[in-house]
C-alpha positions as CSV (number, residue, x, y, z in Angstrom):
1,X,-18.2,-17.1,-24.2
2,X,-14.6,-16.3,-24.8
3,X,-12.2,-18.9,-22.7
4,X,-10.0,-17.0,-20.1
5,X,-6.4,-18.0,-20.4
6,X,-4.1,-18.9,-17.5
7,X,-2.5,-16.0,-17.6
8,X,-5.6,-14.2,-17.8
9,X,-6.4,-16.4,-14.8
10,X,-3.0,-15.8,-12.8
11,X,-3.3,-11.9,-13.2
12,X,-6.4,-11.8,-11.5
13,X,-5.4,-13.9,-8.9
14,X,-2.4,-11.7,-8.2
15,X,-4.6,-8.5,-8.3
16,X,-6.9,-10.2,-5.6
17,X,-3.7,-11.6,-3.4
18,X,-2.8,-7.7,-3.7
19,X,-6.2,-6.3,-2.7
20,X,-6.7,-8.4,0.3
21,X,-2.7,-8.2,1.6
22,X,-3.4,-4.0,1.4
23,X,-7.3,-3.8,2.6
24,X,-6.1,-6.2,5.8
25,X,-3.2,-3.6,5.8
26,X,-5.2,-0.4,6.0
27,X,-7.7,-2.3,8.8
28,X,-4.3,-2.5,10.9
29,X,-4.0,1.3,9.9
30,X,-7.5,2.0,10.4
31,X,-7.9,0.3,14.2
32,X,-4.5,1.8,15.3
33,X,-5.1,5.3,14.5
34,X,-8.9,5.5,15.6
35,X,-10.4,8.5,16.2
36,X,-7.5,10.0,13.9
37,X,-8.2,7.4,10.8
38,X,-11.0,10.7,10.7
39,X,-8.7,13.1,9.5
40,X,-7.8,11.4,5.7
41,X,-10.1,12.0,2.9
42,X,-11.3,9.6,0.8
43,X,-9.1,10.6,-1.9
44,X,-5.7,10.8,0.8
45,X,-6.7,7.0,1.6
46,X,-6.9,5.7,-2.0
47,X,-3.7,7.2,-2.5
48,X,-2.1,5.2,0.7
49,X,-3.9,1.9,-0.3
50,X,-2.1,2.4,-4.3
51,X,1.0,3.4,-2.7
52,X,0.4,0.2,-0.5
53,X,-0.1,-2.1,-3.1
54,X,2.8,-1.3,-5.5
55,X,5.3,-1.8,-2.1
56,X,3.5,-4.9,-1.7
57,X,4.4,-5.6,-5.8
58,X,7.6,-4.8,-4.8
59,X,8.5,-6.8,-1.6
60,X,8.8,-10.6,-1.3
61,X,6.1,-12.0,1.0
62,X,8.4,-12.7,3.6
63,X,8.9,-9.1,3.8
64,X,5.6,-7.9,3.7
65,X,4.2,-10.7,5.9
66,X,6.9,-9.0,8.8
67,X,5.3,-5.1,8.4
68,X,3.6,-4.7,11.8
69,X,1.3,-1.9,10.5
70,X,-0.1,-1.0,13.4
71,X,3.5,0.5,14.1
72,X,2.6,3.1,11.3
73,X,2.9,6.1,13.0
74,X,0.6,9.4,11.8
75,X,4.0,11.0,10.2
76,X,4.6,7.8,8.6
77,X,1.2,7.2,7.2
78,X,1.7,11.5,6.2
79,X,4.9,10.8,4.5
80,X,3.3,7.6,2.7
81,X,0.5,9.7,1.5
82,X,2.7,13.0,0.5
83,X,4.6,10.3,-1.4
84,X,2.1,9.3,-3.3
85,X,0.5,12.6,-4.4
86,X,4.0,13.4,-5.7
87,X,3.9,10.5,-7.9
88,X,0.0,11.3,-8.9
89,X,1.2,14.5,-10.0
90,X,4.3,13.5,-11.8
91,X,6.5,14.7,-9.1
92,X,8.0,11.8,-9.2
93,X,8.9,8.6,-10.2
94,X,6.7,5.9,-9.1
95,X,10.0,3.3,-8.6
96,X,12.1,5.7,-6.5
97,X,8.6,6.4,-4.7
98,X,8.2,2.8,-3.8
99,X,11.6,2.3,-2.6
100,X,11.1,5.2,-0.4
101,X,8.0,3.7,1.2
102,X,9.4,0.1,1.6
103,X,11.8,1.9,3.2
104,X,9.4,3.2,5.7
105,X,7.6,-0.3,6.1
106,X,11.7,-1.9,7.0
107,X,11.4,0.4,10.1
108,X,8.1,-1.5,11.1
109,X,9.2,-5.3,10.6
């Protein structure tokens, strides 16, 4: 069995932390939205998770920790998903999209 390098281990730990942060945020959003959460498709939720993950990567942990995800409104969630779809279809650069999403998240800090 090949040895796992410290770099590989570090990348995996980073990925796990990112996934945990995003899942915690998604759960807060889902609980706050209640029945409206069912209006989103699996694809929409995957895009939301991906874009939140990219925002987590770009933000310092203190700023992320200040985000009150339960304060995200339906229009905010729709905007993040819309931006994510633009990234996915290559109509928008991911870096610019993450900056815009971070601005949305700063409003709920």
